[in-house]
Chimera marker file (.cmm) of the C-alpha trace (Angstrom):
<marker_set name="trace">
<marker id="1" x="5.588" y="12.638" z="49.914" r="1" g="1" b="0" radius="0.5"/>
<marker id="2" x="4.542" y="11.845" z="46.368" r="1" g="1" b="0" radius="0.5"/>
<marker id="3" x="6.809" y="9.448" z="44.348" r="1" g="1" b="0" radius="0.5"/>
<marker id="4" x="7.279" y="9.937" z="40.512" r="1" g="1" b="0" radius="0.5"/>
<marker id="5" x="8.725" y="7.138" z="38.492" r="1" g="1" b="0" radius="0.5"/>
<marker id="6" x="9.975" y="7.779" z="34.932" r="1" g="1" b="0" radius="0.5"/>
<marker id="7" x="10.118" y="4.671" z="32.717" r="1" g="1" b="0" radius="0.5"/>
<marker id="8" x="11.762" y="4.924" z="29.557" r="1" g="1" b="0" radius="0.5"/>
<marker id="9" x="10.436" y="2.117" z="27.285" r="1" g="1" b="0" radius="0.5"/>
<marker id="10" x="12.776" y="1.273" z="24.309" r="1" g="1" b="0" radius="0.5"/>
<marker id="11" x="12.259" y="-1.208" z="21.529" r="1" g="1" b="0" radius="0.5"/>
<marker id="12" x="12.599" y="-1.656" z="17.848" r="1" g="1" b="0" radius="0.5"/>
<marker id="13" x="10.254" y="-0.919" z="14.628" r="1" g="1" b="0" radius="0.5"/>
<marker id="14" x="7.916" y="1.350" z="16.772" r="1" g="1" b="0" radius="0.5"/>
<marker id="15" x="7.128" y="-1.179" z="19.382" r="1" g="1" b="0" radius="0.5"/>
<marker id="16" x="7.332" y="1.062" z="22.280" r="1" g="1" b="0" radius="0.5"/>
<marker id="17" x="4.659" y="3.447" z="20.857" r="1" g="1" b="0" radius="0.5"/>
<marker id="18" x="2.581" y="0.405" z="19.959" r="1" g="1" b="0" radius="0.5"/>
<marker id="19" x="2.936" y="-0.688" z="23.550" r="1" g="1" b="0" radius="0.5"/>
<marker id="20" x="1.768" y="2.597" z="24.727" r="1" g="1" b="0" radius="0.5"/>
<marker id="21" x="-1.091" y="2.824" z="22.348" r="1" g="1" b="0" radius="0.5"/>
<marker id="22" x="-2.267" y="-0.821" z="23.311" r="1" g="1" b="0" radius="0.5"/>
<marker id="23" x="-2.165" y="0.246" z="26.999" r="1" g="1" b="0" radius="0.5"/>
<marker id="24" x="-4.545" y="3.119" z="26.258" r="1" g="1" b="0" radius="0.5"/>
<marker id="25" x="-6.668" y="1.243" z="23.782" r="1" g="1" b="0" radius="0.5"/>
<marker id="26" x="-7.384" y="-1.492" z="26.219" r="1" g="1" b="0" radius="0.5"/>
<marker id="27" x="-8.285" y="0.680" z="29.102" r="1" g="1" b="0" radius="0.5"/>
<marker id="28" x="-5.395" y="-0.193" z="31.170" r="1" g="1" b="0" radius="0.5"/>
<marker id="29" x="-4.157" y="3.244" z="31.429" r="1" g="1" b="0" radius="0.5"/>
<marker id="30" x="-7.611" y="4.385" z="32.572" r="1" g="1" b="0" radius="0.5"/>
<marker id="31" x="-7.688" y="1.670" z="35.236" r="1" g="1" b="0" radius="0.5"/>
<marker id="32" x="-4.350" y="2.658" z="36.551" r="1" g="1" b="0" radius="0.5"/>
<marker id="33" x="-5.374" y="6.349" z="36.712" r="1" g="1" b="0" radius="0.5"/>
<marker id="34" x="-8.367" y="5.261" z="38.744" r="1" g="1" b="0" radius="0.5"/>
<marker id="35" x="-6.358" y="3.315" z="41.305" r="1" g="1" b="0" radius="0.5"/>
<marker id="36" x="-6.152" y="4.946" z="44.689" r="1" g="1" b="0" radius="0.5"/>
<marker id="37" x="-3.203" y="6.825" z="45.118" r="1" g="1" b="0" radius="0.5"/>
<marker id="38" x="-2.375" y="7.322" z="41.564" r="1" g="1" b="0" radius="0.5"/>
<marker id="39" x="-1.624" y="11.151" z="40.792" r="1" g="1" b="0" radius="0.5"/>
<marker id="40" x="-0.365" y="10.798" z="37.247" r="1" g="1" b="0" radius="0.5"/>
<marker id="41" x="0.073" y="8.312" z="34.446" r="1" g="1" b="0" radius="0.5"/>
<marker id="42" x="1.079" y="9.637" z="31.110" r="1" g="1" b="0" radius="0.5"/>
<marker id="43" x="3.178" y="8.647" z="28.122" r="1" g="1" b="0" radius="0.5"/>
<marker id="44" x="5.396" y="10.939" z="26.256" r="1" g="1" b="0" radius="0.5"/>
<marker id="45" x="7.310" y="10.534" z="22.988" r="1" g="1" b="0" radius="0.5"/>
<marker id="46" x="10.944" y="11.991" z="22.911" r="1" g="1" b="0" radius="0.5"/>
<marker id="47" x="11.407" y="14.072" z="19.844" r="1" g="1" b="0" radius="0.5"/>
<marker id="48" x="15.014" y="12.768" z="19.209" r="1" g="1" b="0" radius="0.5"/>
<marker id="49" x="14.411" y="9.133" z="19.662" r="1" g="1" b="0" radius="0.5"/>
<marker id="50" x="11.461" y="7.341" z="17.801" r="1" g="1" b="0" radius="0.5"/>
<marker id="51" x="12.199" y="4.175" z="19.618" r="1" g="1" b="0" radius="0.5"/>
<marker id="52" x="11.584" y="5.257" z="23.161" r="1" g="1" b="0" radius="0.5"/>
<marker id="53" x="8.438" y="6.236" z="25.106" r="1" g="1" b="0" radius="0.5"/>
<marker id="54" x="8.583" y="7.999" z="28.381" r="1" g="1" b="0" radius="0.5"/>
<marker id="55" x="5.962" y="7.059" z="31.200" r="1" g="1" b="0" radius="0.5"/>
<marker id="56" x="5.584" y="9.544" z="33.922" r="1" g="1" b="0" radius="0.5"/>
<marker id="57" x="4.097" y="7.581" z="36.869" r="1" g="1" b="0" radius="0.5"/>
<marker id="58" x="3.232" y="9.326" z="40.150" r="1" g="1" b="0" radius="0.5"/>
<marker id="59" x="1.946" y="7.954" z="43.117" r="1" g="1" b="0" radius="0.5"/>
<marker id="60" x="0.781" y="9.548" z="46.639" r="1" g="1" b="0" radius="0.5"/>
<marker id="61" x="3.167" y="7.160" z="48.449" r="1" g="1" b="0" radius="0.5"/>
<marker id="62" x="5.238" y="3.725" z="48.462" r="1" g="1" b="0" radius="0.5"/>
<marker id="63" x="2.080" y="1.889" z="49.879" r="1" g="1" b="0" radius="0.5"/>
<marker id="64" x="0.133" y="2.902" z="46.731" r="1" g="1" b="0" radius="0.5"/>
<marker id="65" x="2.833" y="1.877" z="44.484" r="1" g="1" b="0" radius="0.5"/>
<marker id="66" x="3.065" y="-1.529" z="46.388" r="1" g="1" b="0" radius="0.5"/>
<marker id="67" x="-0.825" y="-2.033" z="45.851" r="1" g="1" b="0" radius="0.5"/>
<marker id="68" x="-0.389" y="-1.385" z="42.282" r="1" g="1" b="0" radius="0.5"/>
<marker id="69" x="2.442" y="-3.818" z="41.827" r="1" g="1" b="0" radius="0.5"/>
<marker id="70" x="0.346" y="-6.418" z="43.735" r="1" g="1" b="0" radius="0.5"/>
<marker id="71" x="-2.586" y="-5.983" z="41.456" r="1" g="1" b="0" radius="0.5"/>
<marker id="72" x="-3.750" y="-8.277" z="38.674" r="1" g="1" b="0" radius="0.5"/>
<marker id="73" x="-3.248" y="-5.397" z="36.315" r="1" g="1" b="0" radius="0.5"/>
<marker id="74" x="0.503" y="-6.009" z="36.471" r="1" g="1" b="0" radius="0.5"/>
<marker id="75" x="0.443" y="-9.282" z="34.601" r="1" g="1" b="0" radius="0.5"/>
<marker id="76" x="-1.276" y="-7.647" z="31.791" r="1" g="1" b="0" radius="0.5"/>
<marker id="77" x="1.335" y="-4.895" z="31.711" r="1" g="1" b="0" radius="0.5"/>
<marker id="78" x="4.100" y="-7.363" z="31.928" r="1" g="1" b="0" radius="0.5"/>
<marker id="79" x="2.539" y="-9.471" z="29.119" r="1" g="1" b="0" radius="0.5"/>
<marker id="80" x="2.460" y="-6.230" z="26.829" r="1" g="1" b="0" radius="0.5"/>
<marker id="81" x="6.080" y="-5.594" z="27.586" r="1" g="1" b="0" radius="0.5"/>
<marker id="82" x="7.069" y="-8.974" z="26.551" r="1" g="1" b="0" radius="0.5"/>
<marker id="83" x="4.884" y="-8.922" z="23.510" r="1" g="1" b="0" radius="0.5"/>
<marker id="84" x="6.630" y="-5.735" z="22.274" r="1" g="1" b="0" radius="0.5"/>
<marker id="85" x="10.017" y="-7.082" z="23.606" r="1" g="1" b="0" radius="0.5"/>
<marker id="86" x="10.608" y="-3.720" z="25.369" r="1" g="1" b="0" radius="0.5"/>
<marker id="87" x="13.593" y="-2.836" z="27.648" r="1" g="1" b="0" radius="0.5"/>
<marker id="88" x="13.334" y="-0.232" z="30.402" r="1" g="1" b="0" radius="0.5"/>
<marker id="89" x="15.474" y="2.358" z="32.131" r="1" g="1" b="0" radius="0.5"/>
<marker id="90" x="13.927" y="3.727" z="35.437" r="1" g="1" b="0" radius="0.5"/>
<marker id="91" x="14.306" y="6.922" z="37.437" r="1" g="1" b="0" radius="0.5"/>
<marker id="92" x="12.587" y="7.429" z="40.684" r="1" g="1" b="0" radius="0.5"/>
<marker id="93" x="12.086" y="10.947" z="42.344" r="1" g="1" b="0" radius="0.5"/>
<marker id="94" x="10.610" y="12.134" z="45.581" r="1" g="1" b="0" radius="0.5"/>
<marker id="95" x="8.428" y="15.404" z="45.603" r="1" g="1" b="0" radius="0.5"/>
<marker id="96" x="9.753" y="18.485" z="47.184" r="1" g="1" b="0" radius="0.5"/>
<marker id="97" x="7.295" y="19.113" z="49.951" r="1" g="1" b="0" radius="0.5"/>
<marker id="98" x="8.483" y="22.809" z="49.953" r="1" g="1" b="0" radius="0.5"/>
<marker id="99" x="7.296" y="23.191" z="46.401" r="1" g="1" b="0" radius="0.5"/>
<marker id="100" x="8.893" y="25.676" z="43.814" r="1" g="1" b="0" radius="0.5"/>
<marker id="101" x="11.209" y="28.383" z="45.369" r="1" g="1" b="0" radius="0.5"/>
<marker id="102" x="10.360" y="31.920" z="44.822" r="1" g="1" b="0" radius="0.5"/>
<marker id="103" x="13.570" y="32.530" z="42.810" r="1" g="1" b="0" radius="0.5"/>
<marker id="104" x="12.604" y="29.872" z="40.434" r="1" g="1" b="0" radius="0.5"/>
<marker id="105" x="9.012" y="31.189" z="40.283" r="1" g="1" b="0" radius="0.5"/>
<marker id="106" x="10.384" y="34.231" z="38.405" r="1" g="1" b="0" radius="0.5"/>
<marker id="107" x="11.248" y="32.068" z="35.498" r="1" g="1" b="0" radius="0.5"/>
<marker id="108" x="7.863" y="30.446" z="35.111" r="1" g="1" b="0" radius="0.5"/>
<marker id="109" x="5.015" y="31.968" z="33.133" r="1" g="1" b="0" radius="0.5"/>
<marker id="110" x="1.669" y="30.514" z="34.101" r="1" g="1" b="0" radius="0.5"/>
<link id1="1" id2="2" r="1" g="1" b="0" radius="0.2"/>
<link id1="2" id2="3" r="1" g="1" b="0" radius="0.2"/>
<link id1="3" id2="4" r="1" g="1" b="0" radius="0.2"/>
<link id1="4" id2="5" r="1" g="1" b="0" radius="0.2"/>
<link id1="5" id2="6" r="1" g="1" b="0" radius="0.2"/>
<link id1="6" id2="7" r="1" g="1" b="0" radius="0.2"/>
<link id1="7" id2="8" r="1" g="1" b="0" radius="0.2"/>
<link id1="8" id2="9" r="1" g="1" b="0" radius="0.2"/>
<link id1="9" id2="10" r="1" g="1" b="0" radius="0.2"/>
<link id1="10" id2="11" r="1" g="1" b="0" radius="0.2"/>
<link id1="11" id2="12" r="1" g="1" b="0" radius="0.2"/>
<link id1="12" id2="13" r="1" g="1" b="0" radius="0.2"/>
<link id1="13" id2="14" r="1" g="1" b="0" radius="0.2"/>
<link id1="14" id2="15" r="1" g="1" b="0" radius="0.2"/>
<link id1="15" id2="16" r="1" g="1" b="0" radius="0.2"/>
<link id1="16" id2="17" r="1" g="1" b="0" radius="0.2"/>
<link id1="17" id2="18" r="1" g="1" b="0" radius="0.2"/>
<link id1="18" id2="19" r="1" g="1" b="0" radius="0.2"/>
<link id1="19" id2="20" r="1" g="1" b="0" radius="0.2"/>
<link id1="20" id2="21" r="1" g="1" b="0" radius="0.2"/>
<link id1="21" id2="22" r="1" g="1" b="0" radius="0.2"/>
<link id1="22" id2="23" r="1" g="1" b="0" radius="0.2"/>
<link id1="23" id2="24" r="1" g="1" b="0" radius="0.2"/>
<link id1="24" id2="25" r="1" g="1" b="0" radius="0.2"/>
<link id1="25" id2="26" r="1" g="1" b="0" radius="0.2"/>
<link id1="26" id2="27" r="1" g="1" b="0" radius="0.2"/>
<link id1="27" id2="28" r="1" g="1" b="0" radius="0.2"/>
<link id1="28" id2="29" r="1" g="1" b="0" radius="0.2"/>
<link id1="29" id2="30" r="1" g="1" b="0" radius="0.2"/>
<link id1="30" id2="31" r="1" g="1" b="0" radius="0.2"/>
<link id1="31" id2="32" r="1" g="1" b="0" radius="0.2"/>
<link id1="32" id2="33" r="1" g="1" b="0" radius="0.2"/>
<link id1="33" id2="34" r="1" g="1" b="0" radius="0.2"/>
<link id1="34" id2="35" r="1" g="1" b="0" radius="0.2"/>
<link id1="35" id2="36" r="1" g="1" b="0" radius="0.2"/>
<link id1="36" id2="37" r="1" g="1" b="0" radius="0.2"/>
<link id1="37" id2="38" r="1" g="1" b="0" radius="0.2"/>
<link id1="38" id2="39" r="1" g="1" b="0" radius="0.2"/>
<link id1="39" id2="40" r="1" g="1" b="0" radius="0.2"/>
<link id1="40" id2="41" r="1" g="1" b="0" radius="0.2"/>
<link id1="41" id2="42" r="1" g="1" b="0" radius="0.2"/>
<link id1="42" id2="43" r="1" g="1" b="0" radius="0.2"/>
<link id1="43" id2="44" r="1" g="1" b="0" radius="0.2"/>
<link id1="44" id2="45" r="1" g="1" b="0" radius="0.2"/>
<link id1="45" id2="46" r="1" g="1" b="0" radius="0.2"/>
<link id1="46" id2="47" r="1" g="1" b="0" radius="0.2"/>
<link id1="47" id2="48" r="1" g="1" b="0" radius="0.2"/>
<link id1="48" id2="49" r="1" g="1" b="0" radius="0.2"/>
<link id1="49" id2="50" r="1" g="1" b="0" radius="0.2"/>
<link id1="50" id2="51" r="1" g="1" b="0" radius="0.2"/>
<link id1="51" id2="52" r="1" g="1" b="0" radius="0.2"/>
<link id1="52" id2="53" r="1" g="1" b="0" radius="0.2"/>
<link id1="53" id2="54" r="1" g="1" b="0" radius="0.2"/>
<link id1="54" id2="55" r="1" g="1" b="0" radius="0.2"/>
<link id1="55" id2="56" r="1" g="1" b="0" radius="0.2"/>
<link id1="56" id2="57" r="1" g="1" b="0" radius="0.2"/>
<link id1="57" id2="58" r="1" g="1" b="0" radius="0.2"/>
<link id1="58" id2="59" r="1" g="1" b="0" radius="0.2"/>
<link id1="59" id2="60" r="1" g="1" b="0" radius="0.2"/>
<link id1="60" id2="61" r="1" g="1" b="0" radius="0.2"/>
<link id1="61" id2="62" r="1" g="1" b="0" radius="0.2"/>
<link id1="62" id2="63" r="1" g="1" b="0" radius="0.2"/>
<link id1="63" id2="64" r="1" g="1" b="0" radius="0.2"/>
<link id1="64" id2="65" r="1" g="1" b="0" radius="0.2"/>
<link id1="65" id2="66" r="1" g="1" b="0" radius="0.2"/>
<link id1="66" id2="67" r="1" g="1" b="0" radius="0.2"/>
<link id1="67" id2="68" r="1" g="1" b="0" radius="0.2"/>
<link id1="68" id2="69" r="1" g="1" b="0" radius="0.2"/>
<link id1="69" id2="70" r="1" g="1" b="0" radius="0.2"/>
<link id1="70" id2="71" r="1" g="1" b="0" radius="0.2"/>
<link id1="71" id2="72" r="1" g="1" b="0" radius="0.2"/>
<link id1="72" id2="73" r="1" g="1" b="0" radius="0.2"/>
<link id1="73" id2="74" r="1" g="1" b="0" radius="0.2"/>
<link id1="74" id2="75" r="1" g="1" b="0" radius="0.2"/>
<link id1="75" id2="76" r="1" g="1" b="0" radius="0.2"/>
<link id1="76" id2="77" r="1" g="1" b="0" radius="0.2"/>
<link id1="77" id2="78" r="1" g="1" b="0" radius="0.2"/>
<link id1="78" id2="79" r="1" g="1" b="0" radius="0.2"/>
<link id1="79" id2="80" r="1" g="1" b="0" radius="0.2"/>
<link id1="80" id2="81" r="1" g="1" b="0" radius="0.2"/>
<link id1="81" id2="82" r="1" g="1" b="0" radius="0.2"/>
<link id1="82" id2="83" r="1" g="1" b="0" radius="0.2"/>
<link id1="83" id2="84" r="1" g="1" b="0" radius="0.2"/>
<link id1="84" id2="85" r="1" g="1" b="0" radius="0.2"/>
<link id1="85" id2="86" r="1" g="1" b="0" radius="0.2"/>
<link id1="86" id2="87" r="1" g="1" b="0" radius="0.2"/>
<link id1="87" id2="88" r="1" g="1" b="0" radius="0.2"/>
<link id1="88" id2="89" r="1" g="1" b="0" radius="0.2"/>
<link id1="89" id2="90" r="1" g="1" b="0" radius="0.2"/>
<link id1="90" id2="91" r="1" g="1" b="0" radius="0.2"/>
<link id1="91" id2="92" r="1" g="1" b="0" radius="0.2"/>
<link id1="92" id2="93" r="1" g="1" b="0" radius="0.2"/>
<link id1="93" id2="94" r="1" g="1" b="0" radius="0.2"/>
<link id1="94" id2="95" r="1" g="1" b="0" radius="0.2"/>
<link id1="95" id2="96" r="1" g="1" b="0" radius="0.2"/>
<link id1="96" id2="97" r="1" g="1" b="0" radius="0.2"/>
<link id1="97" id2="98" r="1" g="1" b="0" radius="0.2"/>
<link id1="98" id2="99" r="1" g="1" b="0" radius="0.2"/>
<link id1="99" id2="100" r="1" g="1" b="0" radius="0.2"/>
<link id1="100" id2="101" r="1" g="1" b="0" radius="0.2"/>
<link id1="101" id2="102" r="1" g="1" b="0" radius="0.2"/>
<link id1="102" id2="103" r="1" g="1" b="0" radius="0.2"/>
<link id1="103" id2="104" r="1" g="1" b="0" radius="0.2"/>
<link id1="104" id2="105" r="1" g="1" b="0" radius="0.2"/>
<link id1="105" id2="106" r="1" g="1" b="0" radius="0.2"/>
<link id1="106" id2="107" r="1" g="1" b="0" radius="0.2"/>
<link id1="107" id2="108" r="1" g="1" b="0" radius="0.2"/>
<link id1="108" id2="109" r="1" g="1" b="0" radius="0.2"/>
<link id1="109" id2="110" r="1" g="1" b="0" radius="0.2"/>
</marker_set>
């Protein structure tokens, strides 16, 4: 069962976006995406909140997340969070193994 974690990073003076940009520029995002068990690691900017960045971070299972959290990369991420004085709000979701129900598919244009 896949696990998706939404992390909302909030700061001041554009720091959340600067954090995400530095994560990409330093290659940290690419390294995380290459980790075993990573399914998705993407940043998004809410249209109505310029001081927040949403990270959608999906993993194959809890073990993959635990390995990621134990990696040396986490100290770099923590350092950048502190550098930009970010606060976090976290949501965690488990995948629906059955997928999208047929009644919902009627509303999806692929």
